[in-house]
C-alpha positions as CSV (number, residue, x, y, z in Angstrom):
1,M,0.0,0.0,0.0
2,H,1.3,3.4,-1.0
3,T,-1.3,6.0,0.2
4,L,-3.5,6.9,3.1
5,W,-6.6,5.8,1.2
6,G,-5.1,2.4,0.4
7,E,-4.4,1.8,4.1
8,I,-8.0,2.9,5.0
9,A,-9.5,0.6,2.4
10,Y,-7.5,-2.4,3.6
11,Q,-8.5,-1.7,7.3
12,I,-12.1,-1.4,6.4
13,G,-12.6,-4.1,3.8
14,G,-9.5,-6.3,3.9
15,I,-8.2,-7.5,0.5
16,E,-11.7,-7.1,-1.1
17,G,-11.9,-3.5,0.1
18,Y,-8.4,-2.7,-1.0
19,S,-9.1,-4.0,-4.5
20,L,-11.7,-1.2,-5.0
21,L,-9.0,1.4,-4.5
22,R,-6.0,-0.4,-5.7
23,D,-5.6,1.6,-8.9
24,S,-5.9,4.9,-7.0
25,D,-3.4,3.6,-4.4
26,E,-0.8,2.5,-6.9
27,Q,-1.2,5.7,-9.1
28,K,-1.2,7.8,-5.9
29,V,-4.4,9.6,-7.1
30,S,-7.3,10.4,-4.8
31,P,-10.4,8.2,-5.3
32,G,-13.8,9.7,-5.9
33,T,-16.8,9.7,-3.6
34,D,-18.5,6.8,-5.5
35,V,-15.6,4.5,-4.7
36,I,-15.6,5.5,-1.1
37,E,-19.4,4.8,-0.9
38,K,-18.8,1.3,-2.4
39,L,-16.2,0.7,0.2
40,I,-18.3,1.7,3.2
41,K,-21.5,0.1,1.9
42,K,-24.2,0.3,4.6
43,E,-22.0,-0.7,7.5
44,P,-21.5,1.7,10.5
45,T,-18.1,3.1,10.0
46,V,-15.8,5.5,12.0
47,I,-12.6,6.8,10.3
48,I,-10.1,8.5,12.6
49,L,-7.0,10.3,11.3
50,D,-4.7,11.5,14.0
51,E,-2.0,14.2,13.4
52,I,-2.6,14.3,9.7
53,A,-0.3,17.3,9.3
54,Q,2.7,15.0,10.0
55,Y,1.6,12.7,7.1
56,L,1.0,15.7,4.9
57,R,4.7,16.8,5.3
58,R,5.9,13.4,4.2
59,A,3.5,13.5,1.3
60,K,5.1,16.7,0.0
61,A,8.3,14.8,-0.7
62,I,6.5,12.4,-3.1
63,T,6.1,13.6,-6.7
64,V,2.8,12.8,-8.4
65,G,2.6,14.1,-12.0
66,K,3.3,17.9,-11.9
67,S,2.5,18.3,-8.2
68,D,3.0,16.1,-5.1
69,L,1.1,13.6,-3.0
70,S,0.0,16.3,-0.5
71,E,-2.4,17.8,-3.0
72,Q,-4.0,14.4,-3.5
73,V,-4.3,13.9,0.2
74,V,-6.3,17.2,0.5
75,A,-8.5,16.1,-2.4
76,F,-9.1,12.8,-0.6
77,L,-10.1,14.6,2.6
78,F,-12.6,16.6,0.6
79,A,-14.0,13.4,-1.0
80,L,-14.1,11.7,2.4
81,M,-16.0,14.7,4.0
82,D,-18.5,14.7,1.1
83,S,-19.1,11.0,1.5
84,T,-19.6,11.4,5.2
85,A,-22.1,14.2,4.7
86,A,-24.1,12.2,2.2
87,C,-24.7,9.1,4.4
88,N,-25.9,8.4,7.9
89,N,-23.7,5.5,8.8
90,M,-20.2,7.1,8.7
91,V,-18.3,9.4,11.0
92,F,-15.0,11.0,10.0
93,V,-12.8,12.4,12.8
94,Y,-9.5,14.1,12.2
95,T,-7.1,16.0,14.5
96,L,-5.0,19.0,13.8
97,A,-2.1,20.2,16.0
98,S,-1.5,23.8,17.0
99,I,0.1,26.1,14.4
100,S,3.0,26.4,16.9
101,D,3.6,22.7,16.6
102,T,6.5,21.2,14.6
103,F,4.2,20.7,11.7
104,G,2.5,24.1,12.1
105,A,2.9,25.1,8.4
106,E,1.1,21.9,7.2
107,T,-1.6,22.5,9.9
108,S,-2.2,26.1,8.6
109,D,-2.4,24.8,5.0
110,L,-5.0,22.2,6.0
111,K,-7.0,24.6,8.1
112,E,-7.1,27.1,5.3
113,A,-8.1,24.5,2.7
114,L,-10.8,23.0,4.9
115,Q,-12.3,26.3,6.1
116,T,-12.6,27.7,2.6
117,S,-14.5,24.6,1.5
118,A,-18.2,24.2,1.8
119,R,-17.9,21.0,3.8
120,Q,-19.8,20.8,7.1
121,A,-17.8,19.9,10.2
122,R,-18.0,20.2,14.0
123,V,-14.9,21.5,15.6
124,I,-14.2,20.1,19.1
125,S,-11.5,21.7,21.3
126,P,-9.6,19.1,23.5
127,S,-9.6,21.5,26.4
128,T,-11.9,24.2,27.7
129,D,-11.7,27.1,30.2
130,I,-12.1,25.0,33.4
131,E,-11.6,26.6,36.7
132,I,-8.0,26.0,37.8
133,Y,-9.1,24.2,40.9
134,N,-10.9,21.5,38.9
135,I,-7.6,20.8,37.1
136,V,-5.2,21.0,40.0
137,K,-7.3,18.9,42.4
138,Q,-6.8,15.9,40.2
139,R,-3.1,16.1,40.9
140,I,-3.5,15.7,44.7
141,L,-2.6,12.1,45.0
142,A,-3.1,9.8,48.0
143,N,-0.5,7.7,49.7
144,K,-1.9,4.1,49.3
145,Q,-0.8,2.9,52.7
146,E,-2.2,5.9,54.5
147,L,-5.3,5.7,52.4
148,D,-5.9,2.0,53.4
149,R,-5.5,3.0,57.0
150,A,-8.0,5.9,56.6
151,V,-10.5,3.5,55.0
152,D,-10.3,1.1,58.0
153,I,-10.7,3.9,60.5
154,A,-13.6,5.3,58.5
155,R,-15.4,1.9,58.5
156,E,-15.0,1.5,62.3
157,H,-16.3,5.1,62.7
158,L,-19.4,4.3,60.5
159,A,-20.1,1.1,62.4
160,I,-20.1,3.0,65.8
161,Q,-22.4,5.7,64.3
162,N,-24.8,3.0,63.1
163,I,-25.0,1.5,66.7
164,L,-25.5,4.9,68.3
165,K,-28.3,5.7,65.9
166,S,-30.2,2.4,66.4
167,P,-32.6,2.4,69.5
168,N,-32.8,-1.5,69.3
169,R,-29.0,-1.9,69.6
170,Q,-28.9,0.8,72.4
171,Q,-31.2,-1.4,74.5
172,D,-28.7,-4.2,74.4
173,L,-26.0,-2.0,76.0
174,S,-25.6,-0.9,79.5
175,E,-25.4,2.8,80.4
176,N,-21.6,2.5,80.9
177,Q,-21.2,0.7,77.5
178,R,-23.3,3.4,75.7
179,K,-21.0,6.1,77.3
180,Q,-17.9,4.3,76.2
181,M,-19.4,3.9,72.7
182,R,-20.1,7.7,72.4
183,E,-16.6,8.5,73.6
184,R,-15.1,6.0,71.1
185,G,-17.3,7.5,68.3
186,G,-15.8,11.0,69.0
187,E,-12.3,9.6,68.9
188,K,-12.9,7.8,65.6
189,D,-14.4,11.0,64.1
190,L,-11.2,12.9,64.8
191,A,-9.1,9.9,63.8
192,T,-10.9,9.7,60.4
193,R,-10.3,13.4,59.7
194,V,-6.6,13.1,60.6
195,A,-6.2,9.9,58.5
196,L,-7.8,11.4,55.4
197,T,-5.7,14.6,55.9
198,N,-2.5,12.5,56.0
199,A,-3.6,10.5,53.0
200,Y,-4.4,13.5,50.7
201,R,-1.5,15.8,51.3
202,H,0.5,15.2,48.1
203,L,0.3,17.9,45.5
204,F,2.0,17.5,42.1
205,Y,2.3,20.5,39.9
206,P,4.1,21.2,36.6
207,T,7.5,22.9,36.6
208,N,10.4,23.3,34.3
209,D,13.2,22.3,36.7
210,P,15.4,19.4,35.3
211,M,17.1,18.9,38.6
212,K,14.2,18.8,41.0
213,A,11.5,17.6,38.6
214,P,13.1,15.6,35.7
215,K,9.7,14.4,34.6
216,G,8.1,17.9,34.7
217,L,6.2,17.4,38.0
218,L,7.3,18.7,41.4
219,H,6.0,17.1,44.6
220,F,4.7,19.3,47.5
221,T,3.4,17.8,50.8
222,L,0.6,19.9,52.2
223,P,1.0,20.7,55.9
224,A,-1.5,18.9,58.1
225,E,-2.6,22.1,59.8
226,A,-3.5,23.6,56.5
227,T,-5.8,20.8,55.5
228,G,-7.1,19.5,58.8
229,D,-10.1,21.9,58.8
230,V,-11.2,21.6,55.2
231,K,-14.9,21.7,54.7
232,G,-16.3,21.9,51.2
233,N,-14.6,22.6,47.9
234,K,-14.2,26.3,48.5
235,K,-11.8,25.9,51.4
236,Q,-10.0,23.0,49.7
237,Q,-9.5,25.2,46.7
238,D,-8.2,28.0,48.9
239,V,-5.5,25.7,50.3
240,I,-4.4,24.5,46.9
241,L,-4.3,28.0,45.4
242,K,-2.3,29.3,48.4
243,V,0.3,26.5,47.9
244,L,0.5,27.2,44.2
245,K,1.0,30.9,44.9
246,D,3.7,30.1,47.5
247,C,5.4,27.9,44.8
248,Q,5.1,30.8,42.3
249,K,3.0,28.8,39.9
250,I,0.1,31.3,40.0
251,R,0.1,35.1,40.4
252,S,-1.7,37.0,43.1
253,E,-5.0,38.6,42.4
254,D,-3.6,42.1,42.5
255,A,-0.7,41.4,40.2
256,A,-0.2,43.8,37.3
257,P,-0.7,42.7,33.7
258,F,2.2,41.0,32.0
259,A,4.6,43.4,30.4
260,P,4.8,43.0,26.6
261,A,8.5,42.5,26.8
262,Y,7.9,39.5,29.1
263,I,5.6,38.0,26.5
264,L,8.3,38.4,23.8
265,Q,11.1,37.0,25.9
266,K,9.4,34.2,27.8
267,V,6.2,33.2,26.1
268,W,6.4,34.0,22.3
269,L,8.1,30.9,20.7
270,A,11.4,31.6,19.0
271,G,11.4,31.4,15.2
272,I,7.6,32.1,14.9
273,D,6.8,35.3,13.2
274,H,3.1,35.2,14.0
275,W,0.6,33.2,16.0
276,T,-3.0,33.5,17.1
277,T,-4.2,35.0,20.4
278,K,-5.6,31.5,21.2
279,A,-2.2,30.0,20.8
280,L,-0.7,32.7,23.1
281,R,-3.2,31.8,25.8
282,E,-2.6,28.0,25.3
283,E,1.1,28.5,25.6
284,F,0.7,29.2,29.4
285,A,-0.8,25.7,29.7
286,K,1.8,24.0,27.6
287,N,5.0,25.7,28.8
288,L,6.0,24.2,32.2
289,G,8.1,27.2,33.0
290,L,5.2,29.7,32.9
291,N,2.5,30.5,35.5
292,M,-0.9,28.9,35.4
293,L,-3.5,31.4,34.2
294,L,-6.5,31.9,36.6
295,D,-9.8,33.4,35.4
296,A,-8.6,36.8,36.9
297,D,-5.6,36.7,34.6
298,I,-7.5,36.6,31.3
299,P,-8.6,40.3,31.3
300,K,-5.0,41.2,32.2
301,L,-3.7,39.2,29.3
302,R,-6.1,41.1,27.0
303,E,-4.7,44.3,28.4
304,T,-1.2,43.1,27.7
305,I,-2.1,42.4,24.0
306,R,-3.5,46.0,23.7
307,R,-0.3,47.4,25.3
308,G,1.9,45.4,23.0
309,I,0.1,47.0,20.0
310,Q,0.2,50.5,21.4
311,E,3.9,50.2,22.4
312,R,4.8,48.8,18.9
313,Q,5.9,45.4,20.3
314,W,3.7,43.5,17.9
315,D,0.8,44.1,15.4
316,L,-2.6,42.6,15.2
317,K,-4.5,41.2,12.2
318,V,-8.2,40.3,12.3
319,G,-9.4,38.9,8.9
320,N,-8.5,41.5,6.3
321,N,-8.1,44.3,8.9
322,V,-4.7,45.1,10.4
323,Y,-3.9,47.2,13.4
324,I,-0.5,48.8,13.4
325,R,0.7,51.7,15.5
326,A,2.1,54.1,12.9
327,D,5.3,56.1,13.4
328,D,3.2,59.2,13.8
329,G,1.4,57.5,16.7
330,N,-1.9,56.9,14.9
331,L,-3.6,53.6,15.7
332,P,-7.0,52.4,14.5
333,S,-9.6,51.6,17.1
334,L,-8.8,48.1,18.4
335,P,-11.4,45.4,18.5
336,D,-13.3,45.2,21.8
337,P,-13.1,42.7,23.3
338,I,-9.8,41.0,22.3
339,E,-10.8,37.4,21.6
340,F,-8.6,34.4,22.2
341,S,-9.4,32.7,18.9
342,D,-7.8,31.6,15.6
343,R,-9.4,34.7,14.0
344,M,-7.1,37.2,15.8
345,E,-3.4,36.9,14.9
346,L,-0.4,38.7,16.5
347,Y,2.6,39.5,14.2
348,R,6.1,40.6,15.1
349,R,6.8,44.1,14.1
350,R,7.7,45.0,10.5
351,I,6.0,42.0,9.0
352,L,2.5,43.4,8.4
353,K,2.2,46.4,6.2
354,S,-0.1,49.3,7.0
355,P,-3.3,49.2,4.9
356,E,-3.4,51.4,1.9
357,P,-5.5,54.6,2.4
358,R,-9.2,54.1,1.5
359,V,-9.9,55.6,-1.9
360,I,-13.4,56.9,-2.6
361,E,-14.2,58.2,-6.1
362,L,-17.0,60.7,-6.2
363,N,-18.3,62.8,-9.0
364,A,-21.3,65.1,-9.3
365,Q,-22.3,66.0,-12.9
366,V,-24.8,68.8,-13.5
367,M,-26.7,67.9,-16.7
368,P,-27.7,70.5,-19.3
369,S,-31.4,71.6,-18.9
370,S,-33.6,74.5,-19.7
371,E,-35.5,74.0,-16.5
372,V,-34.9,76.1,-13.4
373,A,-34.1,73.0,-11.4
374,K,-31.0,71.4,-12.9
375,P,-30.6,67.6,-12.9
376,V,-27.4,66.4,-11.2
377,R,-26.1,62.9,-11.5
378,L,-23.9,61.6,-8.6
379,R,-21.6,58.7,-9.2
380,W,-19.3,57.0,-6.6
381,R,-17.1,54.0,-6.0
382,S,-15.9,52.9,-2.6
383,Q,-14.2,49.6,-3.1
384,G,-14.3,47.3,0.0
385,A,-17.0,49.2,1.8
386,L,-19.8,47.4,3.5
387,T,-22.3,50.2,3.4
388,V,-22.4,53.8,2.3
389,R,-24.5,56.9,3.3
390,L,-25.1,59.9,1.1
391,Y,-25.5,63.5,2.2
392,Q,-26.9,66.5,0.4
393,D,-25.8,69.8,2.0
394,G,-25.2,67.9,5.2
395,V,-28.6,66.2,5.3
396,P,-28.8,62.4,4.9
397,I,-30.4,61.1,1.7
398,A,-32.9,58.4,2.5
399,G,-32.4,55.0,1.0
400,E,-30.0,52.1,0.8
401,F,-26.9,52.5,-1.4
402,L,-24.4,50.0,-2.7
403,P,-20.6,50.6,-2.3
404,S,-20.5,51.6,-6.0
405,G,-23.5,53.3,-7.6
406,D,-25.2,56.4,-8.8
407,Y,-28.0,58.8,-7.7
408,A,-29.9,61.5,-9.6
409,T,-31.7,64.5,-8.1
410,P,-32.6,68.1,-9.2
411,I,-30.9,71.1,-7.6
412,L,-31.7,74.8,-7.6
413,Q,-28.4,76.1,-6.5
414,T,-24.8,75.1,-5.9
415,T,-25.1,71.9,-3.8
416,S,-22.6,69.9,-1.7
417,F,-22.7,66.1,-1.8
418,K,-20.8,63.8,0.5
419,I,-20.5,60.1,0.8
420,V,-19.5,58.2,4.0
421,A,-18.3,54.7,3.5
422,D,-18.3,52.2,6.4
423,Y,-15.7,49.4,6.1
424,G,-16.6,47.6,9.4
425,N,-14.8,47.5,12.8
426,G,-15.4,51.2,13.2
427,E,-13.4,52.1,10.1
428,T,-15.0,54.8,7.9
429,A,-13.9,57.2,5.1
430,E,-15.6,60.1,3.4
431,K,-15.4,62.2,0.3
432,E,-17.2,65.4,-0.6
433,T,-17.8,67.3,-3.9
434,Q,-19.9,70.2,-5.2
435,A,-22.3,70.5,-8.0
436,V,-22.0,74.2,-9.1
437,I,-24.7,76.3,-10.8
438,T,-23.5,79.7,-11.9
439,S,-26.2,82.2,-12.8
440,Y,-25.9,85.2,-15.2
441,S,-28.5,87.8,-16.2
442,N,-29.7,86.0,-19.3
443,A,-28.4,82.4,-18.8
444,S,-27.1,80.0,-16.3
445,V,-24.0,77.9,-16.5
446,T,-23.8,74.5,-14.8
447,S,-20.8,72.6,-13.8
448,S,-19.4,70.2,-11.3
449,I,-16.3,70.6,-9.2
450,T,-14.3,67.7,-7.7
451,N,-11.1,68.3,-5.8
452,G,-10.9,71.9,-7.1
453,H,-11.1,71.0,-10.8
454,E,-13.9,72.2,-12.9
455,A,-15.7,69.6,-15.0
456,A,-17.1,70.2,-18.5
457,T,-19.9,72.7,-18.9
458,I,-22.9,72.9,-21.3
459,F,-20.8,75.0,-23.6
460,E,-18.6,72.0,-24.4
461,V,-19.3,70.7,-27.9
462,K,-18.5,67.1,-27.1
463,P,-21.1,65.3,-24.9
464,E,-19.9,63.5,-21.7
465,T,-22.6,60.8,-22.1
466,I,-23.2,58.7,-25.2
467,E,-26.4,56.6,-25.3
468,E,-27.3,53.9,-27.8
469,S,-30.0,51.3,-28.0
470,G,-30.8,48.2,-30.2
471,T,-29.1,44.8,-30.4
472,V,-25.9,44.2,-28.7
473,N,-23.8,44.2,-31.9
474,A,-25.6,47.3,-33.3
475,S,-25.3,49.3,-30.1
476,F,-21.6,48.6,-29.7
477,T,-20.9,49.5,-33.4
478,A,-22.8,52.8,-33.0
479,F,-21.0,53.5,-29.8
480,S,-17.6,52.8,-31.4
481,D,-18.4,55.2,-34.3
482,R,-19.4,58.0,-32.0
483,C,-16.3,57.5,-29.9
484,S,-14.3,57.9,-33.1
485,D,-16.2,60.9,-34.3
486,Y,-15.7,62.7,-30.9
487,K,-12.1,61.5,-30.6
488,V,-12.8,60.1,-27.2
489,K,-9.6,59.6,-25.2
490,G,-10.9,57.7,-22.3
491,I,-14.1,55.9,-21.0
492,Q,-15.0,56.2,-17.4
493,T,-18.1,54.0,-17.2
494,I,-20.1,51.7,-19.6
495,E,-23.7,50.9,-18.6
496,I,-25.4,48.1,-20.4
497,A,-29.0,46.9,-19.9
498,V,-30.4,43.7,-21.6
499,D,-33.6,41.7,-21.2
500,Q,-32.7,38.6,-23.2
501,V,-30.6,35.6,-22.0
502,M,-28.7,35.4,-25.2
503,D,-27.7,39.0,-25.1
504,Y,-26.6,38.6,-21.5
505,R,-24.4,35.7,-22.4
506,K,-22.8,37.5,-25.3
507,I,-21.8,40.3,-23.0
508,T,-20.4,38.1,-20.2
509,T,-18.5,36.0,-22.8
510,A,-16.7,39.2,-24.0
511,F,-15.5,40.2,-20.5
512,P,-12.4,38.0,-20.5
513,L,-11.3,39.8,-23.7
514,L,-10.9,43.0,-21.5
515,G,-8.6,41.2,-19.0
516,K,-5.7,43.5,-19.8
517,F,-7.6,46.5,-18.5
518,N,-8.0,47.3,-14.8
519,F,-11.7,47.8,-14.4
520,E,-14.5,47.0,-11.9
521,I,-17.9,45.3,-12.6
522,D,-21.2,46.5,-11.1
523,Q,-24.0,44.2,-12.1
524,K,-27.6,43.9,-11.1
525,A,-29.4,40.8,-12.5
526,T,-33.0,39.8,-12.0
527,I,-33.8,36.2,-13.1
528,Q,-37.5,35.3,-13.3
529,I,-39.2,31.9,-13.6
530,D,-43.0,32.2,-13.9
531,E,-44.0,34.3,-10.9
532,Q,-40.8,33.7,-8.9
533,F,-37.6,35.7,-9.3
534,V,-34.2,36.1,-7.7
535,R,-32.1,39.3,-7.8
536,L,-28.3,39.1,-7.7
537,D,-26.0,42.1,-7.3
538,Y,-22.2,42.0,-7.8
539,Q,-19.6,44.6,-7.3
540,G,-15.9,43.8,-7.7
541,S,-13.1,42.8,-10.1
542,L,-13.3,40.6,-13.2
543,R,-11.6,37.8,-11.4
544,G,-14.3,37.6,-8.7
545,F,-17.0,37.9,-11.3
546,Q,-16.1,34.5,-12.8
547,S,-17.2,32.7,-9.6
548,F,-20.3,34.9,-9.5
549,L,-21.2,34.0,-13.1
550,T,-21.4,30.2,-12.4
551,P,-24.6,30.2,-10.3
552,V,-26.1,32.8,-12.6
553,N,-25.6,30.6,-15.7
554,A,-27.0,27.7,-13.8
555,L,-30.2,29.6,-13.2
556,L,-30.3,30.8,-16.8
557,G,-30.2,27.2,-17.9
558,N,-33.9,27.0,-16.9
559,R,-34.7,29.4,-19.8
560,P,-36.1,32.3,-17.6
561,L,-36.4,35.9,-18.6
562,A,-33.3,37.9,-17.3
563,N,-33.5,41.6,-16.8
């Protein structure tokens, strides 16, 4: 057997099962879902892959065609997940190590590939935020000899209590015997407490001391006076926490947050340029030389992360947003709260780059008109924005607007227009322009000014807008002729409206021919089947439009009317 799927097939179905995947195994090519379904049949099946990142590294060294075996492994995982989702008798479980592990690069590649796929999965963390006491109390071990003695004393104590609580047995005893029994019961009660205290006095806690604790655990014997009066979990917890504090394994409640320099020197793993906030927190549990984190330490660790960013010790990335303290002191508003998750990543300085300034394009064009109220057409583009708001002379314009779009309205005088783009996480940008109407005694001149430059007026001979209608071919031919007649040097926007599926496909087929130009697509498509319809909007680059076009063409395959 040469591959992962070959081994799985053999373990599930023996020689017969392996024969189904033999060709795929020998050629080192991932099998499809149909073969996996034949292998599983209807039998209840559980497939467990542990530490798959380690196997992926070895697979990278094996050449398969023009790539390597690791790509086929990922393809097999996708096929396995698809098969699991399609049947009710199979469970697929896989484990991934932390990105700070030896095979962190392969783990990151797998996480990225699996997260960007559409496969369903349930992620289970091997450890949760359990109170420190619930973890440490499991490390208080009993001395077996002392424990056996405590059990014997406890049994005798219970037997005496049963006699003292039984009226029938009390009648068989004389007054002197009953008195002796009560005294003996009191002695055994104390003896039981002392015996249990002596048995459970051994605390083992993690430490990085090769001389005193070669196996990573240090033994501490709890003093009898500290544990003799324990009643309930609360006081037992207090005893344990006090010992751990004395042993400098936990910090006091009033301790200051960790200094960012301490994190860089003692906690941040050497050779790692970036890691998640979740990995940072987990390092306190993995590194035997660090303090254990209590619940009270978590807010302090969040404060340390903020200070590290503010003091230029490290930078933060959350999705596509980066938070870097610039040389002039400017710093975007940090996320609140700081999460300990895979979504938030900390980078050493000078690795992340400050984001490019947000660019908003805004133009207000006053159209020629003999009416008193002049029509003005507003166009804007704010790439990457989530939402935009429009203002006219400081007053919000009602309605919902896309990150790129246009808006028309009449004006009676010079008017100021502003767009405010919201990019999420409190990041906004704005741009303002004016639509100018200049009045004379017998005429009025209209223009638009953007960034101090006056746009074309109605006295310009060449029009700024060219409109054509008809078939796709006829419209583009007429448009080309007029561009030639007017000696057009540049085209800012092309707007196309079609109501036939064939015309729509002609246009989208021509888009790849424009690949050498840097342009954005703004499309609104309404696809109707009988009385039902779906409306799809797209704004973005040509490259992203290709993935958008796939579901649209699938819907068009039902021969609807597209507007």
